[in-house]
ROKOLDO-830064 format. One record per atom (N, C-alpha, C): residue in three letters; atom name; x, y, z. Coordinates in Angstrom, 2 decimals, padded with zeros to 5 digits, always signed. Layout:
# ROKOLDO-830064
<pt rest="ALA" atom="CA" px="X" py="Y" pz="Z"/>
...
//
This chain:
# ROKOLDO-830064
<pt rest="MET" atom="N" px="-037.27" py="-075.39" pz="+134.57"/>
<pt rest="MET" atom="CA" px="-036.60" py="-075.87" pz="+135.78"/>
<pt rest="MET" atom="C" px="-037.50" py="-076.88" pz="+136.48"/>
<pt rest="LYS" atom="N" px="-036.93" py="-078.02" pz="+136.80"/>
<pt rest="LYS" atom="CA" px="-037.68" py="-079.04" pz="+137.54"/>
<pt rest="LYS" atom="C" px="-037.79" py="-078.61" pz="+139.00"/>
<pt rest="GLU" atom="N" px="-038.92" py="-078.88" pz="+139.60"/>
<pt rest="GLU" atom="CA" px="-039.11" py="-078.59" pz="+141.02"/>
<pt rest="GLU" atom="C" px="-039.68" py="-079.82" pz="+141.71"/>
<pt rest="VAL" atom="N" px="-039.34" py="-079.96" pz="+142.98"/>
<pt rest="VAL" atom="CA" px="-039.95" py="-080.99" pz="+143.82"/>
<pt rest="VAL" atom="C" px="-040.56" py="-080.29" pz="+145.02"/>
<pt rest="THR" atom="N" px="-041.64" py="-080.86" pz="+145.52"/>
<pt rest="THR" atom="CA" px="-042.27" py="-080.31" pz="+146.72"/>
<pt rest="THR" atom="C" px="-041.59" py="-080.91" pz="+147.95"/>
<pt rest="VAL" atom="N" px="-041.86" py="-080.33" pz="+149.10"/>
<pt rest="VAL" atom="CA" px="-041.29" py="-080.90" pz="+150.33"/>
<pt rest="VAL" atom="C" px="-041.85" py="-082.30" pz="+150.58"/>
<pt rest="LEU" atom="N" px="-043.08" py="-082.54" pz="+150.15"/>
<pt rest="LEU" atom="CA" px="-043.66" py="-083.88" pz="+150.29"/>
<pt rest="LEU" atom="C" px="-042.92" py="-084.88" pz="+149.40"/>
<pt rest="ASP" atom="N" px="-042.58" py="-084.46" pz="+148.17"/>
<pt rest="ASP" atom="CA" px="-041.77" py="-085.30" pz="+147.28"/>
<pt rest="ASP" atom="C" px="-040.44" py="-085.64" pz="+147.95"/>
<pt rest="LEU" atom="N" px="-039.80" py="-084.62" pz="+148.51"/>
<pt rest="LEU" atom="CA" px="-038.49" py="-084.82" pz="+149.15"/>
<pt rest="LEU" atom="C" px="-038.61" py="-085.76" pz="+150.35"/>
<pt rest="LYS" atom="N" px="-039.62" py="-085.56" pz="+151.16"/>
<pt rest="LYS" atom="CA" px="-039.84" py="-086.43" pz="+152.33"/>
<pt rest="LYS" atom="C" px="-040.03" py="-087.88" pz="+151.87"/>
<pt rest="ASN" atom="N" px="-040.79" py="-088.08" pz="+150.81"/>
<pt rest="ASN" atom="CA" px="-041.00" py="-089.43" pz="+150.28"/>
<pt rest="ASN" atom="C" px="-039.70" py="-090.03" pz="+149.77"/>
<pt rest="MET" atom="N" px="-038.88" py="-089.21" pz="+149.11"/>
<pt rest="MET" atom="CA" px="-037.57" py="-089.69" pz="+148.63"/>
<pt rest="MET" atom="C" px="-036.72" py="-090.15" pz="+149.82"/>
<pt rest="MET" atom="N" px="-036.74" py="-089.36" pz="+150.89"/>
<pt rest="MET" atom="CA" px="-035.98" py="-089.70" pz="+152.10"/>
<pt rest="MET" atom="C" px="-036.52" py="-090.98" pz="+152.73"/>
<pt rest="ASP" atom="N" px="-037.84" py="-091.05" pz="+152.88"/>
<pt rest="ASP" atom="CA" px="-038.47" py="-092.21" pz="+153.52"/>
<pt rest="ASP" atom="C" px="-038.22" py="-093.50" pz="+152.75"/>
<pt rest="ARG" atom="N" px="-038.13" py="-093.40" pz="+151.43"/>
<pt rest="ARG" atom="CA" px="-037.89" py="-094.58" pz="+150.59"/>
<pt rest="ARG" atom="C" px="-036.39" py="-094.87" pz="+150.42"/>
<pt rest="ASN" atom="N" px="-035.54" py="-094.06" pz="+151.10"/>
<pt rest="ASN" atom="CA" px="-034.09" py="-094.21" pz="+150.98"/>
<pt rest="ASN" atom="C" px="-033.62" py="-094.17" pz="+149.53"/>
<pt rest="GLU" atom="N" px="-034.25" py="-093.33" pz="+148.73"/>
<pt rest="GLU" atom="CA" px="-033.83" py="-093.18" pz="+147.34"/>
<pt rest="GLU" atom="C" px="-032.44" py="-092.57" pz="+147.30"/>
<pt rest="GLU" atom="N" px="-031.72" py="-092.88" pz="+146.24"/>
<pt rest="GLU" atom="CA" px="-030.39" py="-092.30" pz="+146.09"/>
<pt rest="GLU" atom="C" px="-030.54" py="-090.94" pz="+145.43"/>
<pt rest="PHE" atom="N" px="-030.13" py="-089.92" pz="+146.15"/>
<pt rest="PHE" atom="CA" px="-030.13" py="-088.55" pz="+145.63"/>
<pt rest="PHE" atom="C" px="-029.17" py="-087.74" pz="+146.49"/>
<pt rest="GLN" atom="N" px="-028.86" py="-086.55" pz="+146.03"/>
<pt rest="GLN" atom="CA" px="-028.01" py="-085.65" pz="+146.80"/>
<pt rest="GLN" atom="C" px="-028.81" py="-084.38" pz="+147.09"/>
<pt rest="LEU" atom="N" px="-028.71" py="-083.91" pz="+148.33"/>
<pt rest="LEU" atom="CA" px="-029.38" py="-082.68" pz="+148.75"/>
<pt rest="LEU" atom="C" px="-028.30" py="-081.62" pz="+148.97"/>
<pt rest="ILE" atom="N" px="-028.44" py="-080.49" pz="+148.29"/>
<pt rest="ILE" atom="CA" px="-027.50" py="-079.37" pz="+148.42"/>
<pt rest="ILE" atom="C" px="-028.26" py="-078.19" pz="+149.02"/>
<pt rest="ASP" atom="N" px="-027.73" py="-077.64" pz="+150.10"/>
<pt rest="ASP" atom="CA" px="-028.31" py="-076.49" pz="+150.79"/>
<pt rest="ASP" atom="C" px="-027.45" py="-075.27" pz="+150.45"/>
<pt rest="VAL" atom="N" px="-028.02" py="-074.29" pz="+149.75"/>
<pt rest="VAL" atom="CA" px="-027.23" py="-073.14" pz="+149.28"/>
<pt rest="VAL" atom="C" px="-027.33" py="-071.92" pz="+150.20"/>
<pt rest="ARG" atom="N" px="-027.82" py="-072.14" pz="+151.42"/>
<pt rest="ARG" atom="CA" px="-027.87" py="-071.03" pz="+152.37"/>
<pt rest="ARG" atom="C" px="-026.49" py="-070.81" pz="+152.98"/>
<pt rest="GLU" atom="N" px="-026.34" py="-069.72" pz="+153.71"/>
<pt rest="GLU" atom="CA" px="-025.09" py="-069.40" pz="+154.39"/>
<pt rest="GLU" atom="C" px="-024.91" py="-070.33" pz="+155.59"/>
<pt rest="PRO" atom="N" px="-023.66" py="-070.57" pz="+156.02"/>
<pt rest="PRO" atom="CA" px="-023.42" py="-071.48" pz="+157.15"/>
<pt rest="PRO" atom="C" px="-024.20" py="-071.13" pz="+158.41"/>
<pt rest="PHE" atom="N" px="-024.35" py="-069.83" pz="+158.73"/>
<pt rest="PHE" atom="CA" px="-025.09" py="-069.47" pz="+159.95"/>
<pt rest="PHE" atom="C" px="-026.57" py="-069.86" pz="+159.82"/>
<pt rest="GLU" atom="N" px="-027.12" py="-069.83" pz="+158.61"/>
<pt rest="GLU" atom="CA" px="-028.51" py="-070.25" pz="+158.40"/>
<pt rest="GLU" atom="C" px="-028.62" py="-071.77" pz="+158.54"/>
<pt rest="TYR" atom="N" px="-027.64" py="-072.46" pz="+157.97"/>
<pt rest="TYR" atom="CA" px="-027.60" py="-073.93" pz="+158.02"/>
<pt rest="TYR" atom="C" px="-027.55" py="-074.42" pz="+159.47"/>
<pt rest="GLU" atom="N" px="-026.82" py="-073.68" pz="+160.32"/>
<pt rest="GLU" atom="CA" px="-026.69" py="-074.07" pz="+161.74"/>
<pt rest="GLU" atom="C" px="-028.02" py="-073.97" pz="+162.47"/>
<pt rest="VAL" atom="N" px="-028.89" py="-073.04" pz="+162.08"/>
<pt rest="VAL" atom="CA" px="-030.19" py="-072.88" pz="+162.74"/>
<pt rest="VAL" atom="C" px="-031.07" py="-074.09" pz="+162.48"/>
<pt rest="SER" atom="N" px="-031.11" py="-074.52" pz="+161.22"/>
<pt rest="SER" atom="CA" px="-031.93" py="-075.67" pz="+160.85"/>
<pt rest="SER" atom="C" px="-031.47" py="-076.17" pz="+159.49"/>
<pt rest="ASN" atom="N" px="-031.48" py="-077.49" pz="+159.34"/>
<pt rest="ASN" atom="CA" px="-031.10" py="-078.05" pz="+158.04"/>
<pt rest="ASN" atom="C" px="-031.72" py="-079.43" pz="+157.88"/>
<pt rest="LEU" atom="N" px="-031.66" py="-079.91" pz="+156.65"/>
<pt rest="LEU" atom="CA" px="-032.22" py="-081.21" pz="+156.30"/>
<pt rest="LEU" atom="C" px="-031.10" py="-082.21" pz="+156.01"/>
<pt rest="ASN" atom="N" px="-029.92" py="-081.94" pz="+156.57"/>
<pt rest="ASN" atom="CA" px="-028.74" py="-082.80" pz="+156.41"/>
<pt rest="ASN" atom="C" px="-028.19" py="-082.81" pz="+154.99"/>
<pt rest="GLY" atom="N" px="-028.45" py="-081.75" pz="+154.24"/>
<pt rest="GLY" atom="CA" px="-027.85" py="-081.63" pz="+152.92"/>
<pt rest="GLY" atom="C" px="-026.43" py="-081.12" pz="+153.02"/>
<pt rest="LEU" atom="N" px="-025.71" py="-081.18" pz="+151.91"/>
<pt rest="LEU" atom="CA" px="-024.36" py="-080.63" pz="+151.84"/>
<pt rest="LEU" atom="C" px="-024.49" py="-079.11" pz="+151.72"/>
<pt rest="ASN" atom="N" px="-023.83" py="-078.38" pz="+152.60"/>
<pt rest="ASN" atom="CA" px="-023.93" py="-076.91" pz="+152.61"/>
<pt rest="ASN" atom="C" px="-022.89" py="-076.31" pz="+151.67"/>
<pt rest="ILE" atom="N" px="-023.37" py="-075.76" pz="+150.56"/>
<pt rest="ILE" atom="CA" px="-022.53" py="-075.00" pz="+149.63"/>
<pt rest="ILE" atom="C" px="-023.25" py="-073.68" pz="+149.38"/>
<pt rest="PRO" atom="N" px="-022.83" py="-072.60" pz="+150.05"/>
<pt rest="PRO" atom="CA" px="-023.51" py="-071.32" pz="+149.86"/>
<pt rest="PRO" atom="C" px="-023.56" py="-070.91" pz="+148.39"/>
<pt rest="LEU" atom="N" px="-024.64" py="-070.24" pz="+148.01"/>
<pt rest="LEU" atom="CA" px="-024.87" py="-069.84" pz="+146.62"/>
<pt rest="LEU" atom="C" px="-023.65" py="-069.14" pz="+146.02"/>
<pt rest="ALA" atom="N" px="-023.01" py="-068.27" pz="+146.78"/>
<pt rest="ALA" atom="CA" px="-021.87" py="-067.51" pz="+146.25"/>
<pt rest="ALA" atom="C" px="-020.73" py="-068.41" pz="+145.79"/>
<pt rest="GLY" atom="N" px="-020.65" py="-069.63" pz="+146.34"/>
<pt rest="GLY" atom="CA" px="-019.56" py="-070.53" pz="+145.97"/>
<pt rest="GLY" atom="C" px="-019.99" py="-071.72" pz="+145.14"/>
<pt rest="ILE" atom="N" px="-021.22" py="-071.69" pz="+144.63"/>
<pt rest="ILE" atom="CA" px="-021.77" py="-072.88" pz="+143.98"/>
<pt rest="ILE" atom="C" px="-021.00" py="-073.28" pz="+142.72"/>
<pt rest="ILE" atom="N" px="-020.53" py="-072.31" pz="+141.95"/>
<pt rest="ILE" atom="CA" px="-019.77" py="-072.63" pz="+140.73"/>
<pt rest="ILE" atom="C" px="-018.38" py="-073.11" pz="+141.09"/>
<pt rest="ILE" atom="N" px="-017.74" py="-072.44" pz="+142.05"/>
<pt rest="ILE" atom="CA" px="-016.39" py="-072.82" pz="+142.47"/>
<pt rest="ILE" atom="C" px="-016.37" py="-074.23" pz="+143.04"/>
<pt rest="GLU" atom="N" px="-017.44" py="-074.61" pz="+143.75"/>
<pt rest="GLU" atom="CA" px="-017.47" py="-075.91" pz="+144.41"/>
<pt rest="GLU" atom="C" px="-018.35" py="-076.93" pz="+143.68"/>
<pt rest="GLN" atom="N" px="-018.59" py="-076.71" pz="+142.40"/>
<pt rest="GLN" atom="CA" px="-019.50" py="-077.59" pz="+141.67"/>
<pt rest="GLN" atom="C" px="-019.02" py="-079.03" pz="+141.57"/>
<pt rest="GLU" atom="N" px="-017.72" py="-079.27" pz="+141.76"/>
<pt rest="GLU" atom="CA" px="-017.21" py="-080.65" pz="+141.69"/>
<pt rest="GLU" atom="C" px="-017.76" py="-081.50" pz="+142.83"/>
<pt rest="LYS" atom="N" px="-018.30" py="-080.87" pz="+143.88"/>
<pt rest="LYS" atom="CA" px="-018.89" py="-081.62" pz="+145.00"/>
<pt rest="LYS" atom="C" px="-020.30" py="-082.11" pz="+144.68"/>
<pt rest="ILE" atom="N" px="-020.85" py="-081.64" pz="+143.57"/>
<pt rest="ILE" atom="CA" px="-022.23" py="-081.97" pz="+143.21"/>
<pt rest="ILE" atom="C" px="-022.22" py="-083.14" pz="+142.24"/>
<pt rest="LYS" atom="N" px="-022.98" py="-084.17" pz="+142.59"/>
<pt rest="LYS" atom="CA" px="-023.01" py="-085.39" pz="+141.77"/>
<pt rest="LYS" atom="C" px="-023.75" py="-085.14" pz="+140.46"/>
<pt rest="LYS" atom="N" px="-023.30" py="-085.86" pz="+139.43"/>
<pt rest="LYS" atom="CA" px="-023.96" py="-085.76" pz="+138.13"/>
<pt rest="LYS" atom="C" px="-024.68" py="-087.04" pz="+137.76"/>
<pt rest="ASP" atom="N" px="-024.48" py="-088.10" pz="+138.58"/>
<pt rest="ASP" atom="CA" px="-025.03" py="-089.41" pz="+138.23"/>
<pt rest="ASP" atom="C" px="-026.24" py="-089.83" pz="+139.07"/>
<pt rest="VAL" atom="N" px="-026.71" py="-088.94" pz="+139.95"/>
<pt rest="VAL" atom="CA" px="-027.92" py="-089.20" pz="+140.73"/>
<pt rest="VAL" atom="C" px="-028.74" py="-087.91" pz="+140.74"/>
<pt rest="PRO" atom="N" px="-030.05" py="-088.01" pz="+141.04"/>
<pt rest="PRO" atom="CA" px="-030.84" py="-086.77" pz="+141.15"/>
<pt rest="PRO" atom="C" px="-030.28" py="-085.88" pz="+142.27"/>
<pt rest="VAL" atom="N" px="-030.30" py="-084.58" pz="+142.02"/>
<pt rest="VAL" atom="CA" px="-029.82" py="-083.60" pz="+143.01"/>
<pt rest="VAL" atom="C" px="-030.94" py="-082.61" pz="+143.28"/>
<pt rest="VAL" atom="N" px="-031.26" py="-082.44" pz="+144.57"/>
<pt rest="VAL" atom="CA" px="-032.26" py="-081.46" pz="+144.99"/>
<pt rest="VAL" atom="C" px="-031.51" py="-080.29" pz="+145.63"/>
<pt rest="ILE" atom="N" px="-031.77" py="-079.08" pz="+145.14"/>
<pt rest="ILE" atom="CA" px="-031.14" py="-077.88" pz="+145.67"/>
<pt rest="ILE" atom="C" px="-032.17" py="-077.16" pz="+146.52"/>
<pt rest="GLN" atom="N" px="-031.77" py="-076.76" pz="+147.74"/>
<pt rest="GLN" atom="CA" px="-032.72" py="-076.09" pz="+148.64"/>
<pt rest="GLN" atom="C" px="-032.10" py="-074.87" pz="+149.31"/>
<pt rest="CYS" atom="N" px="-032.97" py="-073.97" pz="+149.74"/>
<pt rest="CYS" atom="CA" px="-032.56" py="-072.79" pz="+150.51"/>
<pt rest="CYS" atom="C" px="-033.69" py="-072.49" pz="+151.51"/>
<pt rest="ARG" atom="N" px="-033.84" py="-071.25" pz="+151.87"/>
<pt rest="ARG" atom="CA" px="-034.88" py="-070.89" pz="+152.84"/>
<pt rest="ARG" atom="C" px="-036.27" py="-070.89" pz="+152.20"/>
<pt rest="SER" atom="N" px="-036.39" py="-070.26" pz="+151.02"/>
<pt rest="SER" atom="CA" px="-037.72" py="-070.09" pz="+150.42"/>
<pt rest="SER" atom="C" px="-037.84" py="-070.64" pz="+149.00"/>
<pt rest="GLY" atom="N" px="-036.73" py="-071.02" pz="+148.40"/>
<pt rest="GLY" atom="CA" px="-036.76" py="-071.52" pz="+147.03"/>
<pt rest="GLY" atom="C" px="-036.19" py="-070.57" pz="+146.00"/>
<pt rest="LYS" atom="N" px="-035.90" py="-069.32" pz="+146.41"/>
<pt rest="LYS" atom="CA" px="-035.40" py="-068.33" pz="+145.45"/>
<pt rest="LYS" atom="C" px="-033.90" py="-068.52" pz="+145.16"/>
<pt rest="ARG" atom="N" px="-033.08" py="-068.62" pz="+146.21"/>
<pt rest="ARG" atom="CA" px="-031.64" py="-068.81" pz="+145.99"/>
<pt rest="ARG" atom="C" px="-031.36" py="-070.16" pz="+145.34"/>
<pt rest="SER" atom="N" px="-032.12" py="-071.17" pz="+145.75"/>
<pt rest="SER" atom="CA" px="-031.90" py="-072.49" pz="+145.15"/>
<pt rest="SER" atom="C" px="-032.26" py="-072.47" pz="+143.67"/>
<pt rest="ALA" atom="N" px="-033.29" py="-071.70" pz="+143.29"/>
<pt rest="ALA" atom="CA" px="-033.64" py="-071.57" pz="+141.87"/>
<pt rest="ALA" atom="C" px="-032.48" py="-070.92" pz="+141.10"/>
<pt rest="GLN" atom="N" px="-031.86" py="-069.90" pz="+141.71"/>
<pt rest="GLN" atom="CA" px="-030.69" py="-069.27" pz="+141.09"/>
<pt rest="GLN" atom="C" px="-029.57" py="-070.28" pz="+140.92"/>
<pt rest="ALA" atom="N" px="-029.34" py="-071.09" pz="+141.94"/>
<pt rest="ALA" atom="CA" px="-028.28" py="-072.10" pz="+141.89"/>
<pt rest="ALA" atom="C" px="-028.54" py="-073.10" pz="+140.77"/>
<pt rest="VAL" atom="N" px="-029.80" py="-073.54" pz="+140.64"/>
<pt rest="VAL" atom="CA" px="-030.15" py="-074.48" pz="+139.58"/>
<pt rest="VAL" atom="C" px="-029.83" py="-073.86" pz="+138.22"/>
<pt rest="MET" atom="N" px="-030.23" py="-072.61" pz="+138.02"/>
<pt rest="MET" atom="CA" px="-029.97" py="-071.95" pz="+136.73"/>
<pt rest="MET" atom="C" px="-028.47" py="-071.84" pz="+136.45"/>
<pt rest="LEU" atom="N" px="-027.70" py="-071.44" pz="+137.46"/>
<pt rest="LEU" atom="CA" px="-026.24" py="-071.32" pz="+137.28"/>
<pt rest="LEU" atom="C" px="-025.62" py="-072.68" pz="+136.94"/>
<pt rest="LEU" atom="N" px="-026.02" py="-073.70" pz="+137.65"/>
<pt rest="LEU" atom="CA" px="-025.44" py="-075.03" pz="+137.43"/>
<pt rest="LEU" atom="C" px="-025.89" py="-075.65" pz="+136.10"/>
<pt rest="GLU" atom="N" px="-027.12" py="-075.36" pz="+135.70"/>
<pt rest="GLU" atom="CA" px="-027.57" py="-075.86" pz="+134.39"/>
<pt rest="GLU" atom="C" px="-026.75" py="-075.25" pz="+133.26"/>
<pt rest="GLN" atom="N" px="-026.30" py="-074.00" pz="+133.45"/>
<pt rest="GLN" atom="CA" px="-025.42" py="-073.36" pz="+132.47"/>
<pt rest="GLN" atom="C" px="-024.06" py="-074.05" pz="+132.41"/>
<pt rest="GLN" atom="N" px="-023.71" py="-074.77" pz="+133.48"/>
<pt rest="GLN" atom="CA" px="-022.45" py="-075.51" pz="+133.53"/>
<pt rest="GLN" atom="C" px="-022.61" py="-076.94" pz="+133.01"/>
<pt rest="GLY" atom="N" px="-023.81" py="-077.29" pz="+132.57"/>
<pt rest="GLY" atom="CA" px="-024.03" py="-078.60" pz="+131.98"/>
<pt rest="GLY" atom="C" px="-024.76" py="-079.61" pz="+132.85"/>
<pt rest="PHE" atom="N" px="-025.14" py="-079.23" pz="+134.06"/>
<pt rest="PHE" atom="CA" px="-025.90" py="-080.15" pz="+134.92"/>
<pt rest="PHE" atom="C" px="-027.31" py="-080.33" pz="+134.36"/>
<pt rest="ASP" atom="N" px="-027.80" py="-081.58" pz="+134.35"/>
<pt rest="ASP" atom="CA" px="-029.15" py="-081.83" pz="+133.86"/>
<pt rest="ASP" atom="C" px="-029.94" py="-082.73" pz="+134.81"/>
<pt rest="ASN" atom="N" px="-029.46" py="-082.84" pz="+136.05"/>
<pt rest="ASN" atom="CA" px="-030.08" py="-083.74" pz="+137.03"/>
<pt rest="ASN" atom="C" px="-030.57" py="-082.99" pz="+138.27"/>
<pt rest="LEU" atom="N" px="-030.88" py="-081.71" pz="+138.11"/>
<pt rest="LEU" atom="CA" px="-031.18" py="-080.86" pz="+139.26"/>
<pt rest="LEU" atom="C" px="-032.68" py="-080.57" pz="+139.39"/>
<pt rest="SER" atom="N" px="-033.11" py="-080.45" pz="+140.64"/>
<pt rest="SER" atom="CA" px="-034.47" py="-080.00" pz="+140.95"/>
<pt rest="SER" atom="C" px="-034.38" py="-078.95" pz="+142.06"/>
<pt rest="ASN" atom="N" px="-035.25" py="-077.97" pz="+141.99"/>
<pt rest="ASN" atom="CA" px="-035.34" py="-076.95" pz="+143.01"/>
<pt rest="ASN" atom="C" px="-036.39" py="-077.39" pz="+144.04"/>
<pt rest="LEU" atom="N" px="-036.08" py="-077.21" pz="+145.35"/>
<pt rest="LEU" atom="CA" px="-037.07" py="-077.53" pz="+146.39"/>
<pt rest="LEU" atom="C" px="-038.03" py="-076.36" pz="+146.51"/>
<pt rest="GLU" atom="N" px="-039.24" py="-076.57" pz="+146.07"/>
<pt rest="GLU" atom="CA" px="-040.28" py="-075.55" pz="+146.06"/>
<pt rest="GLU" atom="C" px="-040.59" py="-075.09" pz="+147.49"/>
<pt rest="GLY" atom="N" px="-040.43" py="-073.81" pz="+147.76"/>
<pt rest="GLY" atom="CA" px="-040.76" py="-073.27" pz="+149.08"/>
<pt rest="GLY" atom="C" px="-039.68" py="-073.41" pz="+150.13"/>
<pt rest="GLY" atom="N" px="-038.62" py="-074.15" pz="+149.82"/>
<pt rest="GLY" atom="CA" px="-037.48" py="-074.28" pz="+150.71"/>
<pt rest="GLY" atom="C" px="-037.80" py="-074.80" pz="+152.09"/>
<pt rest="ILE" atom="N" px="-036.93" py="-074.45" pz="+153.03"/>
<pt rest="ILE" atom="CA" px="-037.06" py="-074.96" pz="+154.40"/>
<pt rest="ILE" atom="C" px="-038.29" py="-074.39" pz="+155.10"/>
<pt rest="LEU" atom="N" px="-038.77" py="-073.23" pz="+154.63"/>
<pt rest="LEU" atom="CA" px="-040.01" py="-072.68" pz="+155.21"/>
<pt rest="LEU" atom="C" px="-041.19" py="-073.59" pz="+154.90"/>
<pt rest="ALA" atom="N" px="-041.23" py="-074.13" pz="+153.68"/>
<pt rest="ALA" atom="CA" px="-042.31" py="-075.07" pz="+153.32"/>
<pt rest="ALA" atom="C" px="-042.15" py="-076.37" pz="+154.11"/>
<pt rest="TRP" atom="N" px="-040.90" py="-076.80" pz="+154.33"/>
<pt rest="TRP" atom="CA" px="-040.66" py="-078.02" pz="+155.11"/>
<pt rest="TRP" atom="C" px="-041.24" py="-077.84" pz="+156.52"/>
<pt rest="LYS" atom="N" px="-040.98" py="-076.69" pz="+157.13"/>
<pt rest="LYS" atom="CA" px="-041.51" py="-076.43" pz="+158.48"/>
<pt rest="LYS" atom="C" px="-043.05" py="-076.44" pz="+158.45"/>
<pt rest="GLU" atom="N" px="-043.62" py="-075.79" pz="+157.45"/>
<pt rest="GLU" atom="CA" px="-045.07" py="-075.66" pz="+157.38"/>
<pt rest="GLU" atom="C" px="-045.76" py="-077.00" pz="+157.13"/>
<pt rest="GLU" atom="N" px="-045.19" py="-077.82" pz="+156.24"/>
<pt rest="GLU" atom="CA" px="-045.89" py="-079.03" pz="+155.81"/>
<pt rest="GLU" atom="C" px="-045.40" py="-080.33" pz="+156.46"/>
<pt rest="ILE" atom="N" px="-044.13" py="-080.36" pz="+156.91"/>
<pt rest="ILE" atom="CA" px="-043.55" py="-081.61" pz="+157.39"/>
<pt rest="ILE" atom="C" px="-043.20" py="-081.58" pz="+158.88"/>
<pt rest="ASP" atom="N" px="-042.49" py="-080.53" pz="+159.30"/>
<pt rest="ASP" atom="CA" px="-041.96" py="-080.49" pz="+160.67"/>
<pt rest="ASP" atom="C" px="-042.22" py="-079.12" pz="+161.31"/>
<pt rest="PRO" atom="N" px="-043.43" py="-078.94" pz="+161.88"/>
<pt rest="PRO" atom="CA" px="-043.79" py="-077.63" pz="+162.46"/>
<pt rest="PRO" atom="C" px="-042.91" py="-077.22" pz="+163.64"/>
<pt rest="ASP" atom="N" px="-042.17" py="-078.17" pz="+164.24"/>
<pt rest="ASP" atom="CA" px="-041.32" py="-077.83" pz="+165.38"/>
<pt rest="ASP" atom="C" px="-039.92" py="-077.37" pz="+164.97"/>
<pt rest="MET" atom="N" px="-039.63" py="-077.41" pz="+163.67"/>
<pt rest="MET" atom="CA" px="-038.31" py="-077.00" pz="+163.20"/>
<pt rest="MET" atom="C" px="-038.08" py="-075.52" pz="+163.44"/>
<pt rest="ASP" atom="N" px="-036.89" py="-075.19" pz="+163.89"/>
<pt rest="ASP" atom="CA" px="-036.52" py="-073.78" pz="+164.08"/>
<pt rest="ASP" atom="C" px="-036.19" py="-073.16" pz="+162.71"/>
<pt rest="VAL" atom="N" px="-036.82" py="-072.05" pz="+162.41"/>
<pt rest="VAL" atom="CA" px="-036.45" py="-071.27" pz="+161.23"/>
<pt rest="VAL" atom="C" px="-036.36" py="-069.82" pz="+161.66"/>
<pt rest="TYR" atom="N" px="-035.78" py="-069.01" pz="+160.82"/>
<pt rest="TYR" atom="CA" px="-035.55" py="-067.60" pz="+161.16"/>
<pt rest="TYR" atom="C" px="-036.38" py="-066.73" pz="+160.28"/>
//
């Protein structure tokens, strides 16, 4: 499984690279803090897979990196080959990029 660090993701954002960010946390978690990714909770990731692009890099994120890793594995079984897991999730983003971000 490919992984990107929060620093990699920040650099991708800063360079305006074309990619899609998918947040697999629950809506109430997304409301607390998010990185402006598309919110598709893990439980619905297969049902809503048509919302996930196949022609650009896709970064999957959650709170700590565990649910997003599950999502990557599930989607790779569906034929996706452009996915990366965000290592450490939004907790790593708070720690390394934005210490003022609200997390739970």
